[in-house]
N, C-alpha and C positions, 0 to 999 in steps of 0.2 A: 054232208059234213063228215069228216073223218077225225079221229083222235089219234095223234101221234104218240109214240112211247113216252115222250116228254110231258104228256098231258095237254099239249097245245092242240086246239081244235082248228081245223082248216077246211075250207071248201075246195073241191077239185072239179075240174072239167076234163072230160076224156077226149083225147086227140085222135089216137089210132088204137082202138080197142075192139077185140072180136066180140061177137054176140055171146059166145060161150062164157067169156070173162064177165060180161055184164049180168048175165043170168045167174052165174055163181055168186056174184056180189049181192044181187037182190035176194037170193035164197039163203045165203049164209050171214050176210051183214058184215063180211070180212073182206078187206082189201089187202093183198100181199104186196109189199113194197120192197124192191130190190135196191140195195145200196143205201145211201145217206138220205133219210127223209127230210133233211134240212134244205135240200136243193129245191128250187122252184119247179123243175120238171122231174117227174117221178117215173120210173119204170115199174110197172105193175104186172103181176102174173099169178099163176096158180102153181103151188108146189107139186112136183111130180107130173106136170102136164106141159107140153110144149106150147104154151099160150102166154104171150107177152103183149103188153100194150103201153101206151104213153098217156100219162095224166099230168095236168098242170095245176099247181096250187093257185087258186084265184083270190083267196082272202084268208086272213088269219085272225084268230082271237086268242087271247091268253086266258 
């Protein structure tokens, strides 16, 4: 589950994500989203590193 800046909680599934990104997410508890988090498909990455991936929102709660 992730919490968006709007306070909305959503579950995501990872489509194409490197192991480096998943390990960073596990260690820091942070997921960096590029662009509009209101979209169903999210581009995720690490600032300062050439690592990008795709995640999809699978459910939402308010």
